[in-house]
Every structure is written in structure tokens, then in C-alpha cells.
C-alpha positions, 0 to 999 in steps of 0.5 A, a space after each residue: 509509463 502507466 500500467 494497463 489492465 483489461 476491464 473487468 466483466 461482471 454479471 448478476 448471478 443468483 443474487 451475487 456478482 460474478 467478476 472475472 479479471 485478467 491481467 498479463 499473467 493471472 486471472 481469477 473469478 470472485 462471486 460476491 453476494 450483494 448485501 441487503 439486496 444491493 446491485 452488483 458492483 464492479 470489484 475493481 477497475 483500473 484507470 490510467 493516469 499520469 500526474 504532471 509532476 517539483 519536489 519538497 520534503 515536508 517536516 512532518 512524516 506521513 505514513 499511509 493513512 496516518 500522520 505523525 510528528 513526535 508522539 502525536 498521531 492522527 488516524 484517518 477513516 472513511 466509508 468503504 466506497 470512498 476514502 473519507 480522510 479525517 485529516 488535520 489542517 495544521 494551522 500552527 506547528 511549533 516543533 520547539 516544545 512539541 506544541 501542535 495546534 490543529 483545526 479539523 477538516 474533512 477531505 474525501 479522496 477516491 480511486 476512480 480515474 474520472 471522478 472529482 476526487 480521483 488520483 489525478 485530482 488529489 493534488 487539488 483537494 488540499 493545499 498540503 496535498 500538492 505533492 500528489 500533483 507536483 512531486 517528481 519522485 512519486 510512487 508507485 511506478 512501473 518497474 521494467 527490469 530490462 530498462 533498470 540498472 543492475 547494481 552490484 553494491 546492493 546486498 541481500 535485505 538485512 531483516 529480522 522479523 522472527 520475533 512474536 509480537 502482538 498485532 491489531 488489524 484495522 480497516 483504514 477505509 482504503 486499506 487493511 492495516 496490521 499494527 505490530 509491536 516490536 515485530 522486527 527491524 530492517 537494517 539499511 545503509 547502516 541505519 536501523 529501521 523499525 517495522 511500524 505496520 504493514 497494510 495491503 492494496 488490491 490490486 497491487 500498486 507496483 507493476 512489474 514487467 507488465 504484471 499487476 498482481 491481485 494484492 500487494 503488501 507494504 511493510 512500513 519502517 521508520 528510521 531510529 532518528 524518525 526522519 526517514 521511512 523505508 517501505 518494502 513492497 511485496 506482491 502476492 500472486 494468485 495461488 495456494 493460501 498464504 501461511 503468513 496471511 493465515 495468521 490473522 486473515 480469519 479476523 478480516 470479516 470482523 473489520 467490515 467497518 471503517 476504523 474497526 480495530 481487532 486484536 489478532 493475538 500473537 503473530 510472527 513476521 517470519 521472512 524466511 519461512 512465512 513471508 518470502 522477500 527474496 534476494 531479488 528486488 528493485 530499489 528507488 526513491 519515491 513517495 507515499 502512495 496516498 495523500 499527502 504523497 510525501 516524498 523521500 521514501 526509500 522503496 524496496 520492491 520484491 521481484 520474486 513472485 513467490 508469495 501467493 494468496 488464495 481466491 478465498 483469501 482475496 474474497 475475504 478481503 474484497 468483501 470488506 474493501 470492494 473498491 480498488 485501492 491502487 494509485 496509477 503508476 507515476 512517471 520516473 522523471 529521470 529517477 534511477 531504478 536499481 536492481 539486485 538480481 542475484 539468485 537465491 543461495 
């Protein structure tokens, strides 16, 4: 299944660009003024694409926008319009002794459906990105609660995010990412997962019962043994300002260039009060939603649409990252999507 979204309409108005967007359950209008006299550009559009999808798990662990092995980490950067990924082609990876040899390479990837570097072409851009085209457990997906299975063994998320932590907001080129210190943990199936960072896609990547909210946050956690990633996806509907985002959103205009990193001071990822994850969620096995699309990721997608983002907060985001950053939804290929549908106590 693929997500569908009606096209945007845009027109020039007073040196700016009025953009109207409608989806099955939300609408909003943004007025973004063109910088330097540039023509108005579409704020975002959504193209439909379903990749044919064999699965394998890389010995490396890839975060969205990052690539890690042991303590080695490479960041990526890009232009605002298209993601310029400064990636590393590993010519030799010697895990014993922790020796890594690398050769520089640059690969662009984008989100425009028909472009040569669009999502349906990611798997052809580099040999180590083949999972983007061939993987059978890819993300994001379209979640249909009327077709998914209610699993009574799923418990309420065991999370501890209420520790004040230092944070940095970074323009990754395709997403805004917030790195945190020891901000909290997720306890899942007997394992402790540490929150590494969270980042935002606009519009949202997961589509829930036909609804695609304007913003989705991905909270990326890593298991204690470093072998597994667990990501919580949280949709934000248009509405009142988010008190959670207000902790650092004022810094968003300062990261108007790729790879700019700004200290946001102390913040609290306070799930019960500032960030509403809720007892209702969907669980499935998937992948990273950006190249190299590595599989083996445990996904938890919040189903309660109780988090909101204001038009002003959306406008600040789109002034920095005007291009869409949502990968089209992927085929399930027989995967189970399990639901926890217990009401809040």
C-alpha cells in the first residue's frame, strides 16, 4: 500500500508564497517569503512509489543520517534542496582490533519521486544502498488499524525520559536532529535501550488510517550491546504549540545551513507531561527510512494523535528545510503489524 496526498497549491503573493495543503484530516496554510528574490517553491509534495523489495542485516549499525561502528561515527551533510550525503565507502572493515579503512565518496539522494536520485532510485545509487530497493522489511509503512492484529502481550511502553540533559540541534540536510546526553532509556523485551537522538520528518512518514500528519518525530535508541536499534515514531497534528518543541524550537532559525550545530542548553524529554506517547501504539520490524535503509529496526509508532505542532512552529521548520523529507510508504511483504489498543488508565 502507498500513501496518498492531494497536491499542494501555491501562488505568489506579496513577495512570498502562499501554500495550502489538505490531507484527510488536517489542513494548514503557510506564507514563506522567498529569500533573495527567489521564485516561490512548493513547500512539499508527495509522490507515490513502492519499491520492489531480499533481506540482510549489515554488520554496521546505521542511524538515519549517521553511520557507526564501535566509537567511529561519520556525519552526513547536504544542500537544503537535495540531500548531499558525505558518505564513506568502506574498502576494508577489520572488526578485530577495531581498524577501519575508508575511502571518501559523495552521493546525493533526494525525495522527488521522478528524479534520478529519488526514493525509487536510492537502491541504484550505491552498492551498499541496495537494501533500499531489495529489502523486504522496509520503512515507513501505512498502518491500517482495521487490518493489523491486536496483541494482548504488548505492554505499555516502559520509558524513562525525565532526566534533564544537554542538547544540540543539528541541520542534517534532510532532517533536523537533536542530540542528547543521557536523556533517558527505553526498556523493551528485557533490554535497555539508550536514547541517542531524535529527529523530525515533514510531512510524517508513517500514514495511520489514511492520515499523514504534517510532522513526525523519530526517537532513536540503541541497545546496550550495540546490536539493535529501536525507534519510536510520534506524529504531530496541527494545533496548539507543542510545549516539548518549545524547549528548543527557538533555535531552529539558527541552523539554517547544513551541518550547523547549536547548543540548546538543558532540555527534558518528559514523556508524561511534555511528550505524549500514549498507551496505544503499533509495533513492527522495519528499517531506517533513509539510505542505506538498513533493516532489523524495531519500530513503535504512537497511534494517539495527542501531540500538536502550531503553524508558527511548522513555518520555522519549513524556512530551514523547505523540501519534503518523507519516504513513500513501503510494502509489508507479509510482515505482522501488532497493535496495543488499551485505553489510558
